[in-house]
N, C-alpha and C positions, 0 to 999 in steps of 0.2 A: 812599264802598263800600256803603251802607246805601240813599242814597237813590239810585244809579247814576245820578250830575251829576259834574261837574267843577266847581267853585267858582272863581271868580276873586277875587281879594282886593285892595282898590285901597290907594294910597298913603292915604288916610285909614283905614284900618281896615274897610270897609265890604266884607260879600260880596254877588257876585251870580253866580246860576248862567251859566256858561258855554257847557254843552255836555251835553247831558242824551241820556235813551233808550240807561245803560249797564248794565252789568249786574257789578256788585261791581267795578266800576276801582281797578285798586291802582297803582302806577308811573305816575309819568308826565315826560316829557322832552321838551326841545325839538329840532327836526330842524334842518339849518344853512338852510333857509328860513324859520324862523321858525312852522312850524305843529307842532303839540304830537303826540306819541306817546304813547299809553295802553293799558296792558296790563289789557285788557278780563278779570277775570280769570272771572268768571262764562259769562263766554259763548268761554273757551277762543282767543281771540285777542287780534289787535295792529291796534289802530286810530289813524287818524289824525282830528283837530278840527283845521281851517282858522279863520283869524281870526275867522270869522265865528261859529263855533259850529257849522260842519255837520261832521256825522261820517262818515268812511268808513273801507274794510278794507283793511288792508294786507295782513295775514296771518292764515292761520288758516280754519278753516269753524266759523260759529255755531253753537255747541250739540253742536260734535262734538269728543272727545277723542280723541288719540293722539300719536303721535313722528314723524309721516312727515316723512322732509325732499324737497326737492322744489321745483317751484314754488309760489310762497306762497297762490294760490288753493287751493289741494290740500296743503299742508303742515296739520299739526294738530299741538295743545299740549296740555297738561294743566294748566288753572289756571295761567297766566302770571301770576306777580306783579311781579320785579323786569324793570328799563330802564336800558341805558346806551347813550347816542348815540355815536358816535365822529366826526369832525370830517368825513369824508368822506361821511355820511349811513348809514351802518352802524349796525345797530340789534343790542346784545346783550340775550338775554331769557334771562330765569331762567326756565325753563320749571319751575315750582316743585317738580310733582306726579309729573313726571317726572323729577327729580334732575339733570336736564340744564342746559347753558347751551348756548343757542340764537345763531343768527347767522341777520340777513337784509340780504342787501344786493341791487341791480340787480334785485327780484323773485323773489328764489332764497332759501328757507331751509335749513339746515344745521346740523348739529350739533358746536358747537364744541369739545368735552369734556363728559364725564360718561359713565354707564353704568349700571351698577345703583345701589338706593339701597345708602348705605353709608357707610366713610371711606375713602380709599383716596389717596395723593398718587403723580405717576407721569404719562408719558405719557397725553395724552389719552383714548386708548380705552379704557385700564382705570380712569381715576380716577372718584374715587366722590363724590356728594355728597348731601348726606341734607335736604331741605326748605329749598333755596337762595332767600334773599328777594332783599335789596339789592344792587344793583350799582353799581360806580363807576369810571369809567377811572383809572387811574395811569399817568403817560407813556403806557407802549405797553403797558402790562399790565392785564390786568380784575382787578379787587377783588370779592369775594364773601362775601355774609352767609351764612353755610352755619349755619343756625339751627339744624338739626337734631344737629347735630355740636358745636353750642356753638366754631366756630372761623370767624376770620378767612380764606378761602383766596386766592390768588393764581394767576391763566391766565394763561402767556405767550402770544407770539404765534403759538407753534404749539401751542397747548393743551394744552401741557405743566400739571402741578397741582405747586402746593407750600404748605405753611402758613405763613402769618407770625405767625399770633398764636393763643393759646389750647389749651389741654389736653386741652379735652373732657371735661371733669369736673362741668361746668354747676354751678360757682360763681362766686359772682361775686367776683373775684381782682385785683388790681392787680399789676405785676410785670414781669418781662420777657418776651420776646415767646414764649419758651419757657414761662417758668411762670405765666404768667396765666393768667385763667378768665373765661368769658362765658355768662352764663345763656344766652341764646337772641338770638343779635345779627340783628336785622332789617332795618337801614337804613346805608350807607354814604356819606360826602358829604368831597370833599375839598379844601383850600384852604390855599394860601403850601405845601404837602408835607404840613403834618398833616392826617393821618386821624380821621375821627371816625365814631363808631359807636354806635346805639342798641341798647341792649341790656338786656333784659328791662325794668325800670323805670328803668334809667339811660343815662347818654350819658357814654361813653370815647373816649378822645383816644391816639393813635399819633403821636409826633413832636416834643411839646412840649419834649422835655428834648434835652441834649445826648448822650444816648445812647439807642439803642430801647426802649421801657418802654411799658405801657399802664395809664393811668390812669382813674380814674373822675372825672371833673367838673363834674358835677351827677347828683343824684337817686343812689338808692340802693334806694331801699324806694316801694310802692305808695302812691298820694296823691295831690293835687292842691297843691303850697306853690309860691309864687312866692319870691323872693328868691336871698340868696344861694347858692352851688354849695352850701354844707356845710347848708345845711334845705330845698334843694328836693326836691321829690316829681313822678313822675310816673306817666303808668298806662299803660303799654304803646304807647311810643314807636316810631310806626312807620314815620316818612317824615323825611328829612333836606335842607337845601338852603340856598342862602345866600341872603339879602336884601338890599336897600343898606344901606351903612355897614358891610357885613360881618358881622352878627347874624346866626348859624347857627337858621335856623327848624326849629320840630319840631312834625309832627303828631303832637300827644298824644291819640292813638285814642281809650280811654276817658274821657279826660275833654272829649270831644268840643272840642278846642280845637286852635290853634295859641299856640304857646308860643315867645320868642326868647332865645336865650341872647348874651349882649354881655357889654362891658366895665363894664355897669353892674350887673349879676347876669341873674337870670332874669323874664322877663313874659309877660303875656299878651298874642299879635300881634292874636288874631282867635275870636270866636267869642261865647258871652253872657256878660254881664256876672261874673259871679261861678258858681261850681260850686252854690250854693243854688239861684238863679234857674233852671238848668239843671233841677235835682231836678225830676221831676214828682212830684205827689202819688200816697198811696196810691188814691185813688179814680181817679184818671188810669190809672194805672196796670192796677189791677181790670179797667177797661172798654176795655184792648186784646186781651182775651182771652175765649173763651165760658169760662163755669162748668163744670169738671169736675175729674175725679181723675186720675191719671197711670196709671189699669189702666181695664180692664174691667170691669164696667160701667163708663159714664166717671161716672155719676152716682150710685153707691152711694160712702156714707160707710165710711172707712178710721180703722183708728189712727194718732192721732199719736204719735210718739214721739219726738220730739225738737222743740226749738225754737231761736227767735234767742236768742244772746247765753248759753247754755248753757254753763258751763266742760267743756273737754275737758281731759283730763290731771289732774292732782292739786298743790294747793298744798301743799309741804311743803318742810325744810331740804336735799333734797335738789338742788335747781334743776335741778327736772323739766321738761320743755316742755309748758307749755300754752300753749290758746287758746281763743277763743271759737268754739262750732258758730254757723256762717254761714248757716244755712238751717232748713227745716222736714224733717223725718223723717217720712215716710208709710211705714207699716209694709204688708208683702206677703209671698207665700210664695218661697220658693228657688227661683230657674226662673222665675216669673210673667213672663208679656210687660210690659210697659210702654210708654207711648204718650205721643208729645210734647201740651205743653197749651198751645201757642201757637205759633202760626206765625211763623216768622224766618227770618232768612238767617245762614248765618254769613258770620262777619266774622276770626274770630281764625285765621291761617292754620296755628295747631296749637292747635286747639279742643278736639281726642280727647287725652286726655293718661293717663297710669297704664295701661297697657295689660296686661291678664292679673293688676289686683292690687286690692284688695278698693275701692279707691280711683281704679278707673277711670271716667275723666270724662268729659262734654262740655259746651262752654262756648256757647250761642249770647249775641246782645248782653243781652237782658235775662234771661234765665231758663238756669239750671245744672244740671243733672243730674248725681250722682255715685252710684257702688255698682252700676254697673251693667254687664251684657255686652254694649256696643254694636254693635248691629247683627248677634247672633245669639241661639241659641237657648241652653237651660243645657247643651249638649253642646257647645258652640264652634262648631256647623256656622252658618258664615253666611247670613244671611236672602238670597233676592234681589231684593237694592237696592244698584245701583252708587256710589249716594250714601255707601256704608261702604267705603272703599280698604283691602283688607288685603294685609299683607305675609305672606312663607310664605320657612320653611329651605328647605334643597334635600332636607329630608324632606317636605316640604310642609305641615309643621305650620305652624299661625297664630303670627305672631311679634310683630305691631304693626299696628297701625290708624293709620289717617287719613280729616279728615273737611275735603274741600276748602273752600275758602272761596271765599264764592258759592254752596254747597249749600244748598238752601231746602228746608225741612220744612214742611208744615202742622200743625196740630192733630188729633192722634187718627192720626199716622201712629206707623210701628211705630217704636219707638227702642231695645229691646234688650228683656233680662231681668235680673231681678235674681241678683246675685252671693250670697256668701255671709253678706253684710251683712243680705240679708231685709229693705230698706227703701230708698225712692229718697230721694236727700238732696235738695231742690229748694232752690236759690236763686234768691232773688226778687228783680231790680235787675242796675245792671248792675255790673259787676267797680267793685269801692271805693267805691260805692252802697248796696249790700246794704241790703232794708229787710224788715222784719217781714212774711212771706209770712204768718201769718192775717189780716192787715188789706190786702196788696196783691193779693191774689187769693184767688177765690172758688171753694167746694168746696161742690158741694150735699151738703145734708144735715149738715154739721158744727153742730153747738152745744156748747154748755158752759154749765150749772147752776149745775157747783159750783165754790165760793169754793175761793183756793189754801190751804194750811196752812201756819201758824206753830208751828214745833216748837218755838223757842226765842230769848229775846233775851238779849243780854248787853254789857254796857257796860266798856271798859278805858280808862286812861289813854293817852295821848300815845304812850306807851313799852311799850302791847301790855300792861298789868301788868292782869288781870281785877278790877274792882271788885266786892266780895261783898256782901251783906245783912250789916249790921251785925249782932250779937245782942242777941235781945229784941224785934228789931223787925222788920217785912218791908218795910223802908224801904230804898235804897242811896242812901246819903248820897256826894253828887259835892261836890269842891273844885276842880274843875279843868276845863278842858277836854277832851272826853269821846269816847269813839268807839262806836259803837253797832254792833253785828255782828247779823244776823236770821237765822237755820236757817226755812228754809223752801221748799215746792216747790208744785208746780201738777197739779191731776186736769182733767180732760177727760171728759165725756161720750162713752160707748163704747169707753174706754180700759180693760186691764186696773185692778185696785185695786193691783197692784205699780210699775205705771208712777209716774212722778216725774219732773213737766216743768220746766224754769225758769219760775221767777212775770215778767211782763210790767215791772212796776216796785216799786219799792219805795219808803217814804216814811214820814214821820212828822210829828206835832204835839204841842205841849205845854200841857197844860189847866193852868189855875188852881182851884180850885173848881170842877170840872166844865166850867167854859167854856173853849174853846178860845182861843189867844193870839195867834193866827194860822191862815191857812190851813194846809192840810196841803202839806206840803213834800215833792215827790215828788223824792226824790233819784238814783233811778236807773230811767234809762227803755232798753226796748228796741226802740223805735220805728224805729232804724237801727241798722246795725253797728257798735259803737264799733272802734276799731284795739286791735289784740292788746297794744300796750304799756299797754293798760288793764287788762286782767286783773291785775294786784293789786291795782289801784283798787276793783275789783268784789266779789272773791272775797276771803277769809279764809284762813289758814291752814287743812288739813283739808277744805277742799272738794277734792269729787272725782267726776268722773264717765266712764265710758264705756263700754264694750262690756260687761264684767264689771264684778263687785264692786259694793259698794255707793255709789248717789248722793246725796251730801251738797254741797246749796248754800249757801253760810256768805255772806251780800252784807251788805260794808261800808257799813252805810245810812248812816252820818255822811258819807260820798263824795259827789260829783256825777258821775254819769257818762250821755251821753246824746248818744247819735251819736259824732263826733271830739272832741267836748270831755269831758275828764275833768280832774278836781283833786282833791285831798287837801282834804277840810273835816272840823270837828269838831262837837260839840254844845256851841257856845257857853252860857257861863254868866254873861258878862258883864253882858248884859241882864237878867238875873233876880235879883229879890231875895231875901235870907234864907228860904225857907218852903219846904211842901209841893207837890210840882207831881205832873202826873201825865205821862209818857211813851206816848202813845200809836201805836205801831208800825202800816204796813198795808200788807200783800200784794197785789196785783191782776192779776189775769189781764183778755187782750184782750177778753174780751164782758163787761166791766164788775163782775164779780163779786169784793167784797174780803172779806180776813181781815183781823180786826185783834188787836191784843192789847197790853196796858195795865202798864206798868211804875210802882213807887210810886216816887220821887224827895223826897230831902230835900236843896236846895241850901244848902251852908255857907260863909258869907263868912269 
């Protein structure tokens, strides 16, 4: 999609460009004569590719949107994404942003089913879809991955529509057809009567049991893990097909690889050797855009209100939800105009989400923007920009927004306005590979000459019993492996004195007689976004941060957390002889400022 090319995967796993010059191409399928048909989403057309890679137009008008039926050369589409080819050469099209299913045969385009955006089963003229994506022929019926409705729909030969599976509640839930839940179905493939669906970050199946049942066969959470279905992870799978030997091939979009499910488990079919090899460095990422802030004037510094890795929520006994902050918060004024900081093309068909909420967002391939009124001013009046597509209710009130796959935005284009959160939450990096924006982006005039503040260092046993200073002396006696907890925060030039930011990294070293026994061991580092599973490995009880209340960061400095890797560790005493030592704890920011605090220890054997 991003490259505008169709790639050919050889039997030996090598890739070569088969066709180019396309505009955010999506689904592909074969015509009976062996030519390829392509949903060229960004140009709003359906195109054909011959065996030599030559591209020609089947239907639609390049770069013209609409929903006109009729002769193929005058018919119009609106961001078509899904395709299915009938054995007689007829082409079904998921006309995604018209919320219609179209049909092309003998040079004529017709609407098979659908009307306005929404959800309704029934006759073709009244049936409704919401952002339909993947299509597949199911005997004489058509299956539709109805992404916005979270359902798998069926279109009969006469255009009537009914729901095969899904309740529409947006939950990943296995169960009977009427009780199952889908997050966002995007692609469908059928083999031997079994229906496979790419859904969110999972692969689902219907028909593998003696009774109709929806089950998750691989994945469930975002990530990149090969192996058995129970541990596999995907990142927005968007295409399914069957390859040689019956393997299910998966276009794992945001991981930028083709994966395969076979009897032996899940593996990588094509792409770079591993996910680390495909990641760009912060320096490479920084070079992809001009230095600027997401406001006007673009070169004027702004206050930083939040950094990567900060806790959101509170670690307590109440099992409250907690997560890592995955971006950089840049403060602004309510209703202030915001701008794109990088030139990019939208690839996610549902890139705009959470309309009207405080977390309204737009996700582009390498940059995400949250806490906005997309494409409109503070009074909810839309800007005159057709790239932002609004839905209204019968009274004319705005109720939703979509930004088409294939829409292009340049650095400096208007993004929207700040909502009540009064800051842009800026995400740097592809989904699943988020990186520290202060390192990966250039913000003119940003400086930091202020070291972090270490408020307190506490030591505990492995069972979290706090170890206190013994009576009559200032040393802490240690007899077993120990947990180290550091309460600390960071500050930056230009920030309000009250502002507390998370630190970039935490570590420590042991000294004997004033000399270090080893180099500083940086135990926690926020170069890249950790998994939210690692939150309790980074933050100790009573850590909390959010829009209101006191901000407290209590880092478990004895644990090791860096990117996707995290583990429980301790300050080990086995290598230390009995005697007195100094534990020197460090908190550092990304600009090289470091704070330290010494704790006098006595190791008792």
